[in-house]
N, CA, C and O atoms as CSV, one atom per row, in Angstrom:
chain,resi,resn,atom,element,x,y,z
A,1,MET,N,N,117.484,114.273,89.954
A,1,MET,CA,C,117.188,113.741,91.261
A,1,MET,C,C,118.384,112.904,91.718
A,1,MET,O,O,118.986,112.169,90.935
A,2,ARG,N,N,118.703,113.031,92.972
A,2,ARG,CA,C,119.832,112.271,93.506
A,2,ARG,C,C,119.515,110.777,93.488
A,2,ARG,O,O,118.367,110.382,93.687
A,3,PRO,N,N,120.522,109.954,93.252
A,3,PRO,CA,C,120.300,108.499,93.253
A,3,PRO,C,C,119.713,107.990,94.574
A,3,PRO,O,O,118.887,107.077,94.571
A,4,SER,N,N,120.127,108.563,95.683
A,4,SER,CA,C,119.597,108.121,96.977
A,4,SER,C,C,118.106,108.440,97.103
A,4,SER,O,O,117.357,107.680,97.715
A,5,THR,N,N,117.679,109.555,96.529
A,5,THR,CA,C,116.260,109.911,96.543
A,5,THR,C,C,115.463,108.922,95.711
A,5,THR,O,O,114.409,108.448,96.133
A,6,LEU,N,N,115.971,108.614,94.531
A,6,LEU,CA,C,115.291,107.665,93.654
A,6,LEU,C,C,115.194,106.286,94.312
A,6,LEU,O,O,114.150,105.637,94.237
A,7,ARG,N,N,116.263,105.842,94.949
A,7,ARG,CA,C,116.241,104.545,95.647
A,7,ARG,C,C,115.178,104.547,96.742
A,7,ARG,O,O,114.454,103.564,96.903
A,8,ALA,N,N,115.080,105.627,97.486
A,8,ALA,CA,C,114.091,105.718,98.562
A,8,ALA,C,C,112.668,105.673,98.002
A,8,ALA,O,O,111.804,105.000,98.564
A,9,LEU,N,N,112.423,106.374,96.913
A,9,LEU,CA,C,111.093,106.370,96.307
A,9,LEU,C,C,110.732,104.990,95.774
A,9,LEU,O,O,109.604,104.528,95.946
A,10,LYS,N,N,111.684,104.341,95.134
A,10,LYS,CA,C,111.434,102.991,94.612
A,10,LYS,C,C,111.169,102.011,95.751
A,10,LYS,O,O,110.291,101.156,95.639
A,11,ARG,N,N,111.909,102.127,96.830
A,11,ARG,CA,C,111.698,101.246,97.988
A,11,ARG,C,C,110.337,101.520,98.616
A,11,ARG,O,O,109.643,100.589,99.024
A,12,ALA,N,N,109.953,102.780,98.696
A,12,ALA,CA,C,108.643,103.131,99.237
A,12,ALA,C,C,107.531,102.537,98.373
A,12,ALA,O,O,106.523,102.061,98.896
A,13,ALA,N,N,107.713,102.566,97.070
A,13,ALA,CA,C,106.721,101.977,96.171
A,13,ALA,C,C,106.613,100.472,96.412
A,13,ALA,O,O,105.515,99.917,96.468
A,14,GLU,N,N,107.755,99.829,96.553
A,14,GLU,CA,C,107.763,98.385,96.802
A,14,GLU,C,C,107.033,98.052,98.113
A,14,GLU,O,O,106.225,97.125,98.160
A,15,LEU,N,N,107.320,98.800,99.154
A,15,LEU,CA,C,106.670,98.567,100.440
A,15,LEU,C,C,105.168,98.835,100.371
A,15,LEU,O,O,104.380,98.126,100.996
A,16,THR,N,N,104.776,99.845,99.621
A,16,THR,CA,C,103.352,100.162,99.470
A,16,THR,C,C,102.622,99.009,98.795
A,16,THR,O,O,101.526,98.638,99.214
A,17,ARG,N,N,103.217,98.446,97.760
A,17,ARG,CA,C,102.602,97.295,97.076
A,17,ARG,C,C,102.443,96.107,98.023
A,17,ARG,O,O,101.560,95.270,97.835
A,18,GLN,N,N,103.300,96.036,99.038
A,18,GLN,CA,C,103.237,94.947,100.022
A,18,GLN,C,C,102.337,95.309,101.207
A,18,GLN,O,O,102.342,94.622,102.229
A,19,ASN,N,N,101.569,96.388,101.064
A,19,ASN,CA,C,100.673,96.882,102.122
A,19,ASN,C,C,101.430,97.248,103.394
A,19,ASN,O,O,100.928,97.058,104.502
A,20,ARG,N,N,102.633,97.770,103.227
A,20,ARG,CA,C,103.447,98.215,104.358
A,20,ARG,C,C,103.604,99.732,104.270
A,20,ARG,O,O,104.707,100.264,104.152
A,21,LEU,N,N,102.454,100.406,104.333
A,21,LEU,CA,C,102.399,101.847,104.096
A,21,LEU,C,C,103.180,102.648,105.137
A,21,LEU,O,O,103.851,103.620,104.792
A,22,THR,N,N,103.099,102.252,106.388
A,22,THR,CA,C,103.809,102.993,107.431
A,22,THR,C,C,105.310,103.003,107.162
A,22,THR,O,O,105.960,104.042,107.273
A,23,GLU,N,N,105.854,101.847,106.811
A,23,GLU,CA,C,107.283,101.773,106.500
A,23,GLU,C,C,107.624,102.590,105.257
A,23,GLU,O,O,108.674,103.228,105.189
A,24,ALA,N,N,106.728,102.561,104.281
A,24,ALA,CA,C,106.949,103.324,103.054
A,24,ALA,C,C,107.044,104.818,103.356
A,24,ALA,O,O,107.915,105.514,102.836
A,25,VAL,N,N,106.142,105.296,104.198
A,25,VAL,CA,C,106.148,106.710,104.559
A,25,VAL,C,C,107.410,107.060,105.350
A,25,VAL,O,O,108.003,108.119,105.143
A,26,LEU,N,N,107.814,106.171,106.252
A,26,LEU,CA,C,109.024,106.427,107.040
A,26,LEU,C,C,110.267,106.547,106.167
A,26,LEU,O,O,111.210,107.255,106.522
A,27,ILE,N,N,110.274,105.869,105.042
A,27,ILE,CA,C,111.409,105.944,104.122
A,27,ILE,C,C,111.301,107.166,103.217
A,27,ILE,O,O,112.286,107.878,103.022
A,28,ALA,N,N,110.124,107.414,102.667
A,28,ALA,CA,C,109.972,108.476,101.662
A,28,ALA,C,C,109.859,109.878,102.259
A,28,ALA,O,O,110.383,110.836,101.690
A,29,GLU,N,N,109.194,110.004,103.376
A,29,GLU,CA,C,108.931,111.339,103.915
A,29,GLU,C,C,110.189,112.168,104.177
A,29,GLU,O,O,110.232,113.325,103.759
A,30,PRO,N,N,111.211,111.637,104.845
A,30,PRO,CA,C,112.406,112.461,105.092
A,30,PRO,C,C,113.097,112.907,103.807
A,30,PRO,O,O,113.632,114.013,103.734
A,31,VAL,N,N,113.082,112.052,102.810
A,31,VAL,CA,C,113.713,112.380,101.522
A,31,VAL,C,C,112.946,113.508,100.840
A,31,VAL,O,O,113.538,114.443,100.300
A,32,ILE,N,N,111.639,113.405,100.873
A,32,ILE,CA,C,110.800,114.424,100.244
A,32,ILE,C,C,110.936,115.760,100.976
A,32,ILE,O,O,111.051,116.813,100.348
A,33,LEU,N,N,110.922,115.706,102.300
A,33,LEU,CA,C,111.025,116.942,103.077
A,33,LEU,C,C,112.392,117.615,102.941
A,33,LEU,O,O,112.495,118.835,103.065
A,34,ALA,N,N,113.430,116.838,102.691
A,34,ALA,CA,C,114.781,117.389,102.573
A,34,ALA,C,C,115.086,117.924,101.177
A,34,ALA,O,O,116.110,118.577,100.976
A,35,ALA,N,N,114.217,117.656,100.222
A,35,ALA,CA,C,114.465,118.064,98.841
A,35,ALA,C,C,114.365,119.580,98.690
A,35,ALA,O,O,113.523,120.229,99.310
A,36,ASP,N,N,115.245,120.125,97.853
A,36,ASP,CA,C,115.128,121.540,97.520
A,36,ASP,C,C,114.018,121.701,96.478
A,36,ASP,O,O,113.409,120.714,96.066
A,37,THR,N,N,113.759,122.911,96.061
A,37,THR,CA,C,112.665,123.171,95.124
A,37,THR,C,C,112.836,122.399,93.818
A,37,THR,O,O,111.882,121.808,93.311
A,38,TYR,N,N,114.049,122.407,93.276
A,38,TYR,CA,C,114.292,121.720,92.010
A,38,TYR,C,C,114.055,120.218,92.153
A,38,TYR,O,O,113.350,119.615,91.344
A,39,GLU,N,N,114.646,119.622,93.183
A,39,GLU,CA,C,114.470,118.182,93.368
A,39,GLU,C,C,113.020,117.854,93.726
A,39,GLU,O,O,112.501,116.812,93.327
A,40,GLY,N,N,112.375,118.732,94.467
A,40,GLY,CA,C,110.971,118.527,94.792
A,40,GLY,C,C,110.107,118.440,93.542
A,40,GLY,O,O,109.194,117.618,93.466
A,41,ASP,N,N,110.399,119.287,92.568
A,41,ASP,CA,C,109.675,119.225,91.287
A,41,ASP,C,C,109.940,117.904,90.580
A,41,ASP,O,O,109.028,117.311,90.003
A,42,GLU,N,N,111.185,117.440,90.622
A,42,GLU,CA,C,111.521,116.156,90.007
A,42,GLU,C,C,110.792,115.004,90.705
A,42,GLU,O,O,110.313,114.076,90.052
A,43,ILE,N,N,110.713,115.072,92.016
A,43,ILE,CA,C,110.013,114.039,92.783
A,43,ILE,C,C,108.537,114.013,92.399
A,43,ILE,O,O,107.968,112.943,92.183
A,44,LEU,N,N,107.916,115.189,92.313
A,44,LEU,CA,C,106.504,115.250,91.917
A,44,LEU,C,C,106.282,114.637,90.535
A,44,LEU,O,O,105.330,113.883,90.333
A,45,ARG,N,N,107.158,114.961,89.589
A,45,ARG,CA,C,107.040,114.378,88.249
A,45,ARG,C,C,107.212,112.866,88.296
A,45,ARG,O,O,106.464,112.132,87.651
A,46,TRP,N,N,108.200,112.399,89.061
A,46,TRP,CA,C,108.453,110.962,89.156
A,46,TRP,C,C,107.242,110.259,89.758
A,46,TRP,O,O,106.817,109.216,89.260
A,47,LEU,N,N,106.684,110.825,90.827
A,47,LEU,CA,C,105.516,110.216,91.457
A,47,LEU,C,C,104.337,110.153,90.489
A,47,LEU,O,O,103.645,109.137,90.417
A,48,ALA,N,N,104.109,111.223,89.754
A,48,ALA,CA,C,103.007,111.243,88.784
A,48,ALA,C,C,103.218,110.209,87.682
A,48,ALA,O,O,102.266,109.576,87.226
A,49,ASP,N,N,104.457,110.043,87.263
A,49,ASP,CA,C,104.770,109.092,86.196
A,49,ASP,C,C,104.795,107.644,86.671
A,49,ASP,O,O,104.742,106.727,85.852
A,50,HIS,N,N,104.875,107.425,87.977
A,50,HIS,CA,C,105.041,106.067,88.507
A,50,HIS,C,C,103.947,105.680,89.500
A,50,HIS,O,O,104.196,104.914,90.431
A,51,VAL,N,N,102.766,106.194,89.308
A,51,VAL,CA,C,101.652,105.873,90.211
A,51,VAL,C,C,101.447,104.372,90.299
A,51,VAL,O,O,101.226,103.843,91.388
A,52,THR,N,N,101.517,103.686,89.184
A,52,THR,CA,C,101.272,102.245,89.193
A,52,THR,C,C,102.373,101.478,89.917
A,52,THR,O,O,102.164,100.326,90.295
A,53,ASP,N,N,103.541,102.087,90.120
A,53,ASP,CA,C,104.575,101.440,90.930
A,53,ASP,C,C,104.081,101.276,92.364
A,53,ASP,O,O,104.470,100.333,93.054
A,54,PHE,N,N,103.232,102.185,92.810
A,54,PHE,CA,C,102.715,102.142,94.171
A,54,PHE,C,C,101.465,101.279,94.274
A,54,PHE,O,O,101.249,100.617,95.289
A,55,THR,N,N,100.653,101.282,93.244
A,55,THR,CA,C,99.393,100.538,93.306
A,55,THR,C,C,99.533,99.110,92.820
A,55,THR,O,O,98.747,98.243,93.201
A,56,GLY,N,N,100.527,98.858,91.982
A,56,GLY,CA,C,100.691,97.524,91.410
A,56,GLY,C,C,99.715,97.252,90.280
A,56,GLY,O,O,99.695,96.151,89.729
A,57,GLU,N,N,98.907,98.244,89.930
A,57,GLU,CA,C,97.925,98.085,88.862
A,57,GLU,C,C,98.529,98.501,87.531
A,57,GLU,O,O,99.483,99.277,87.470
A,58,THR,N,N,97.952,97.968,86.477
A,58,THR,CA,C,98.313,98.400,85.137
A,58,THR,C,C,97.064,98.948,84.481
A,58,THR,O,O,95.967,98.815,85.022
A,59,GLY,N,N,97.219,99.561,83.327
A,59,GLY,CA,C,96.071,100.076,82.600
A,59,GLY,C,C,95.074,98.972,82.277
A,59,GLY,O,O,93.871,99.222,82.202
A,60,ASN,N,N,95.565,97.761,82.086
A,60,ASN,CA,C,94.692,96.618,81.779
A,60,ASN,C,C,93.806,96.250,82.950
A,60,ASN,O,O,92.680,95.795,82.750
A,61,ASP,N,N,94.291,96.437,84.174
A,61,ASP,CA,C,93.502,96.126,85.365
A,61,ASP,C,C,92.247,96.978,85.425
A,61,ASP,O,O,91.176,96.484,85.780
A,62,GLN,N,N,92.370,98.263,85.079
A,62,GLN,CA,C,91.217,99.152,85.108
A,62,GLN,C,C,90.184,98.750,84.062
A,62,GLN,O,O,88.984,98.758,84.334
A,63,LYS,N,N,90.647,98.401,82.878
A,63,LYS,CA,C,89.728,98.021,81.809
A,63,LYS,C,C,88.947,96.765,82.178
A,63,LYS,O,O,87.761,96.657,81.864
A,64,GLU,N,N,89.597,95.821,82.839
A,64,GLU,CA,C,88.942,94.581,83.222
A,64,GLU,C,C,87.888,94.804,84.282
A,64,GLU,O,O,86.889,94.085,84.310
A,65,SER,N,N,88.082,95.791,85.166
A,65,SER,CA,C,87.136,96.004,86.264
A,65,SER,C,C,85.932,96.833,85.846
A,65,SER,O,O,84.962,96.920,86.598
A,66,GLN,N,N,85.968,97.449,84.658
A,66,GLN,CA,C,84.839,98.288,84.217
A,66,GLN,C,C,83.765,97.473,83.572
A,66,GLN,O,O,82.748,98.020,83.145
């Protein structure tokens, strides 16, 4: 994945945690749409591996709420 793509995804995650979803989408969407098939697969893997970057939750948070 290109460094600029990774920076955009990380910034989008940060904005999402701050409840600034519209700004997060404005940053991430163009990067995602411009990705080729290979990079798109990398983005999907990164997003799946970093869900908690967007939610701010950890595995411990879920256990405490159950």
